[in-house]
ZAVEX-18656 format. One line per field, with one value per residue (C-alpha): residue number from 1; residue in one letter; x, y, z. Coordinates in steps of 0.1 Angstrom, whole numbers, plus 2048, in hexadecimal, padded with zeros to 3 digits. Layout:
REM ZAVEX-18656
num: c(NUM, ...)
residu: c(a, ...)
px: c(X, ...)
py: c(Y, ...)
pz: c(Z, ...)
REM end
This chain:
REM ZAVEX-18656
num: c(1, 2, 3, 4, 5, 6, 7, 8, 9, 10, 11, 12, 13, 14, 15, 16, 17, 18, 19, 20, 21, 22, 23, 24, 25, 26, 27, 28, 29, 30, 31, 32, 33, 34, 35, 36, 37, 38, 39, 40, 41, 42, 43, 44, 45, 46, 47, 48, 49, 50, 51, 52, 53, 54, 55, 56, 57, 58, 59, 60, 61, 62, 63, 64, 65, 66, 67, 68, 69, 70, 71, 72, 73, 74, 75, 76, 77, 78, 79, 80, 81, 82, 83, 84, 85, 86, 87, 88, 89, 90, 91, 92, 93, 94, 95, 96, 97, 98, 99, 100, 101, 102, 103, 104, 105, 106, 107, 108, 109, 110, 111, 112, 113, 114, 115, 116, 117, 118, 119, 120, 121, 122, 123, 124, 125, 126, 127, 128, 129, 130, 131, 132, 133, 134, 135, 136, 137, 138, 139, 140, 141, 142, 143, 144, 145, 146, 147, 148, 149, 150, 151, 152, 153, 154, 155, 156, 157, 158, 159, 160, 161, 162, 163, 164, 165, 166, 167, 168, 169, 170, 171, 172, 173, 174, 175, 176, 177, 178, 179, 180, 181, 182, 183, 184, 185, 186, 187, 188, 189, 190, 191, 192, 193, 194, 195, 196, 197, 198, 199, 200, 201, 202, 203, 204, 205, 206, 207, 208, 209, 210, 211, 212, 213, 214, 215, 216, 217, 218, 219, 220, 221, 222, 223, 224, 225, 226, 227, 228, 229, 230, 231, 232, 233, 234, 235, 236, 237, 238, 239, 240, 241, 242, 243, 244, 245, 246, 247, 248, 249, 250, 251, 252, 253, 254, 255, 256, 257, 258, 259, 260, 261, 262, 263, 264, 265, 266, 267, 268, 269, 270, 271, 272, 273, 274, 275, 276, 277, 278, 279, 280, 281, 282, 283, 284, 285, 286, 287, 288, 289, 290, 291, 292, 293, 294, 295, 296, 297, 298, 299, 300, 301, 302, 303, 304, 305, 306, 307, 308, 309, 310, 311, 312)
residu: c(m, k, l, i, i, q, i, p, c, y, n, e, e, v, a, l, p, v, t, l, s, q, l, p, q, h, i, d, g, i, d, e, i, e, v, l, i, c, d, d, g, s, t, d, r, t, v, e, i, a, k, d, y, g, v, k, y, i, e, t, t, t, h, h, r, g, l, a, k, t, f, i, m, g, i, q, r, a, l, a, e, g, a, d, i, i, v, n, t, d, a, d, n, q, y, c, a, d, d, i, e, k, l, v, r, p, i, l, e, k, k, a, d, i, v, i, g, a, r, p, i, k, d, i, k, t, f, s, p, m, k, k, l, l, q, f, i, g, s, k, i, v, r, l, l, s, s, t, t, t, e, d, a, p, s, g, f, r, a, f, s, r, d, a, a, l, s, l, n, v, f, d, n, y, t, y, t, i, e, t, v, i, q, s, k, t, k, g, l, h, i, m, s, v, p, i, r, v, n, s, t, y, r, k, s, r, l, v, k, n, i, f, t, y, i, q, k, n, s, f, t, i, l, r, m, f, i, i, y, r, p, f, r, f, f, a, i, i, g, g, t, t, l, l, l, g, l, l, l, l, a, r, f, i, m, l, y, l, l, d, s, g, n, g, h, i, q, s, l, i, i, s, s, i, l, i, i, t, g, f, q, t, t, v, f, g, v, l, a, d, l, l, s, i, n, r, k, l, v, e, d, i, q, y, r, v, k, k, l, e, n, k)
px: c(8B8, 8C2, 8A7, 8B2, 895, 8A1, 894, 89A, 899, 89D, 89A, 883, 891, 869, 85D, 879, 87A, 857, 85D, 87F, 86B, 851, 865, 85F, 87C, 874, 865, 861, 878, 891, 8B0, 8BF, 8A7, 8C0, 8B6, 8C9, 8C0, 8C4, 8CD, 8C7, 8DD, 8C7, 8CF, 8BD, 8C7, 8B9, 8D7, 8E2, 8BF, 8C7, 8E6, 8D8, 8BF, 8DA, 8D6, 8F0, 8F0, 8F5, 8F8, 8F8, 8FF, 90D, 8EF, 8CB, 8CA, 8A0, 88F, 89D, 8BE, 8C0, 8AA, 8C2, 8DE, 8CB, 8C8, 8ED, 8F4, 8DD, 8EE, 914, 908, 8F6, 8D4, 8BE, 8A1, 89B, 87E, 878, 866, 85D, 86C, 84A, 839, 820, 822, 819, 838, 826, 81F, 842, 83D, 825, 83C, 856, 840, 83C, 861, 866, 84F, 85E, 83B, 849, 86C, 85C, 83E, 82B, 817, 7F5, 7E7, 7C0, 7C0, 79A, 79D, 7B6, 7A9, 7CA, 7CA, 7B0, 797, 7AE, 7CD, 7B9, 7A8, 7D1, 7DC, 7C5, 7C9, 7F0, 7EE, 7D7, 7EF, 80C, 7F8, 7F3, 81B, 82A, 813, 812, 7F1, 805, 7E9, 7FD, 817, 821, 825, 849, 840, 84F, 869, 880, 896, 8B7, 8BA, 89F, 8B2, 8CF, 8BF, 8AD, 8BB, 8AA, 8AD, 893, 8A1, 87B, 872, 875, 857, 844, 866, 86F, 84A, 84B, 86E, 866, 855, 86E, 888, 877, 86D, 848, 83A, 81E, 80C, 7FC, 7E5, 7F5, 7E8, 7F7, 7F5, 7E0, 7F6, 813, 824, 817, 82B, 849, 848, 827, 82E, 815, 7FE, 803, 829, 820, 80A, 826, 846, 833, 823, 846, 854, 836, 840, 864, 85F, 84D, 866, 882, 870, 859, 86A, 858, 833, 83A, 842, 82C, 80D, 819, 823, 803, 7EA, 7FB, 800, 7DB, 7CF, 7E5, 7D5, 7B3, 7B8, 7C3, 7A9, 791, 7A9, 7A3, 780, 774, 78A, 77B, 758, 765, 776, 796, 78E, 7A0, 7A7, 7CA, 7CB, 7C5, 7DF, 7F9, 7F1, 7EB, 810, 81C, 808, 815, 837, 838, 82B, 840, 863, 852, 84E, 86E, 882, 867, 87F, 89E, 893, 88D, 8AE, 8BA, 8A6, 8B6, 8DC, 8D2, 8C0, 8DE, 8F5, 8E0, 8E4, 909, 906, 8EF, 908, 924, 912, 90B, 92B, 93A, 91C, 923)
py: c(E2D, E52, E68, E8C, EA7, EC3, EE9, F00, F1F, F46, F5F, F4A, F5C, F5D, F3C, F23, F25, F14, EFC, EF2, EED, ED6, EBC, E9C, E8C, E67, E51, E2B, E1F, E37, E36, E5A, E7C, E99, EBC, ECD, EF1, EFE, F1F, F30, F50, F61, F80, F82, F68, F47, F36, F42, F3A, F12, F13, F1F, F05, EED, EE1, ECC, ECC, EF0, EF5, F1A, F2C, F52, F5C, F50, F38, F31, F0E, EF7, EFF, EFD, EDD, EC9, ED8, ECD, EAB, EA7, EB0, E95, E7D, E86, E85, E61, E65, E46, E5B, E80, E98, EB6, ED4, EF5, F0E, F24, F09, EFF, EDE, EC9, EB9, E9E, E8D, E88, E65, E62, E6C, E53, E35, E29, E2D, E15, E00, DFA, E04, E26, E39, E5A, E64, E85, E9A, EA2, EC0, EC4, EDC, EE8, EEE, F03, F26, F3A, F2A, F41, F2E, F36, F26, F0A, F03, F06, EEB, ED3, ED8, ED8, EB9, EA8, EB3, EA7, E86, E80, E8B, E76, E57, E57, E59, E7D, E8D, EAF, EB5, ED8, ECA, ED0, EBA, E99, E7A, E6B, E4B, E47, E37, E54, E6E, E61, E5F, E82, E9F, EC0, ED5, EF5, F0F, F19, EFC, ED7, EC7, EC1, EB7, E9E, E8C, E8D, E7B, E61, E4B, E48, E44, E23, E35, E2B, E4E, E4F, E6A, E6A, E87, E9E, EB9, EE1, EFB, F16, F30, F35, F53, F56, F43, F53, F3A, F4A, F6F, F75, F5D, F60, F5D, F3A, F32, F3B, F29, F0A, F04, F08, EF0, ED7, EDA, EDC, EB7, EA8, EAE, EA4, E82, E7A, E8A, E6D, E75, E94, E99, E7F, E93, EAE, E9C, E84, EA0, EB2, E93, E89, EAB, EAA, E8A, E97, EB4, E98, E85, EA7, EB1, E8D, E8D, EB3, EA7, E8C, E9E, EBD, EAB, EB7, EDE, EF2, EE9, EEC, F00, EDF, ECB, EE1, EE8, EC2, EBD, ED4, EC7, E9F, EA9, EBF, EA3, E85, E9F, EA4, E81, E7A, E94, E83, E61, E75, E84, E62, E55, E74, E6D, E46, E59, E6D, E52, E3D, E60, E5D, E3A, E42, E61, E4D, E33, E51, E5B, E3B, E38, E5D, E57, E36)
pz: c(9B0, 9AF, 9A3, 99D, 99C, 983, 984, 968, 971, 96B, 985, 99E, 9BF, 9CA, 9C0, 9C2, 9E8, 9E9, 9CF, 9DE, 9FF, 9EC, 9DF, 9E9, A05, 9FC, 9E4, 9E4, 9CF, 9CC, 9E3, 9DB, 9D3, 9C8, 9B9, 99A, 998, 972, 972, 950, 957, 976, 981, 9A2, 9C3, 9AD, 9B6, 9D7, 9E2, 9D1, 9EA, A08, A07, 9FD, 9DF, 9D2, 9AB, 99D, 97B, 96D, 94E, 94C, 933, 92A, 90F, 917, 91F, 907, 90E, 933, 932, 91E, 935, 955, 944, 937, 95D, 96F, 95B, 963, 988, 983, 987, 979, 977, 971, 978, 968, 979, 979, 994, 993, 9A7, 98F, 993, 9B4, 9C2, 9D3, 9AC, 9A7, 9B5, 997, 981, 98E, 991, 96E, 969, 986, 97B, 959, 94A, 933, 932, 931, 948, 941, 959, 94D, 95D, 960, 944, 948, 96D, 96D, 973, 96B, 945, 92D, 919, 8FC, 90C, 911, 8F4, 8E7, 900, 8F5, 8CD, 8D3, 8E5, 8CA, 8AD, 8C0, 8CD, 8A6, 899, 8B7, 8B1, 8D8, 8F2, 905, 915, 91D, 904, 90E, 933, 945, 960, 953, 95E, 947, 94C, 948, 925, 91A, 925, 916, 8F3, 8F9, 8DE, 8DB, 8BB, 8C4, 8D7, 8E7, 8FB, 8FF, 907, 8DF, 8CF, 8EA, 8EB, 8BF, 8C1, 8DC, 8C5, 8AD, 8C9, 8D2, 8F6, 904, 910, 928, 938, 95E, 96D, 986, 995, 99A, 9B3, 9B0, 9B3, 99E, 986, 963, 947, 938, 91D, 910, 911, 8F1, 8E8, 8C8, 8C3, 8DD, 8BC, 8A6, 8B7, 8BF, 89F, 891, 8A8, 8A0, 87E, 87D, 895, 87A, 862, 874, 883, 868, 84A, 834, 83C, 83D, 819, 80E, 81C, 805, 7E7, 7EC, 7EC, 7CE, 7BA, 7BF, 7B6, 799, 78C, 794, 779, 764, 762, 75D, 740, 733, 737, 72A, 709, 705, 709, 6F6, 6DA, 6E9, 6E8, 6FF, 727, 721, 742, 752, 741, 74D, 76D, 774, 766, 77E, 79A, 793, 78C, 7AF, 7C2, 7B4, 7BA, 7DD, 7E5, 7D7, 7F3, 80C, 800, 804, 823, 837, 82C, 83C, 85D, 861, 85C, 876, 88B, 88A, 893, 8B2, 8BC, 8B9, 8D2, 8E5, 8EA, 8F1, 90A, 91F, 921, 92B, 946, 953)
REM end
């Protein structure tokens, strides 16, 4: 059983030595533990430090591509190197490396395909009250949309079984965390959370440079993933709501028409007709989108089989 711990890096020469020094050397049930550095076009000594620490696998890009692309680059390299389990952690030493065993254990025991480390958000002193609130609301929304019990959706401290890693697709350029949670249910993957610890000192997040930008990008990601992986539900909610409003206005028109002996209120009939037609069309769009979604799933199944053959 081979475990590869992948660490996405971008200019991490200060924090990386501490992170590498704290990684576990042995885990019961794991025969081999290796480290993979996924360098996202660093301009400092990140790569040199990784080599000095004897990191076996180093994947680099010529320019900065962003966290999501770097994450997928690491997953592909880890699979190519024969990883049975892949753990993703941050280079800033935010997560307690001793808890990697907690992530790996449910996969070893065949209880989960993906395991996400749930941080003690309320107890993290470096998180502002606003950030804690946003983390809570965001995770709640993701749980609702994904039909999972994920407690900390934005957490990057997570483990993947080989099959789960082969199934992953990331379309978003900003981050992979929310997308991989939402798509897991549609792919039949079992996802669970385990409580983990965080280290008291680590640098500020580079992903959350501005709270309003963070809200905007994550809201767009959640909406986009909902449309991609739950298209019929998305359009059915909009279409059903619009159709219901149209029928209510129609009922109002009929009632007023009968009470007023047919005088006036024609505006209610016009608006009602528009809403009913719009609601019906939106529902039809949902059916068509669902058919496209089925086609996408078939393509992803073929992609999974090809990946499996390529990474035997």
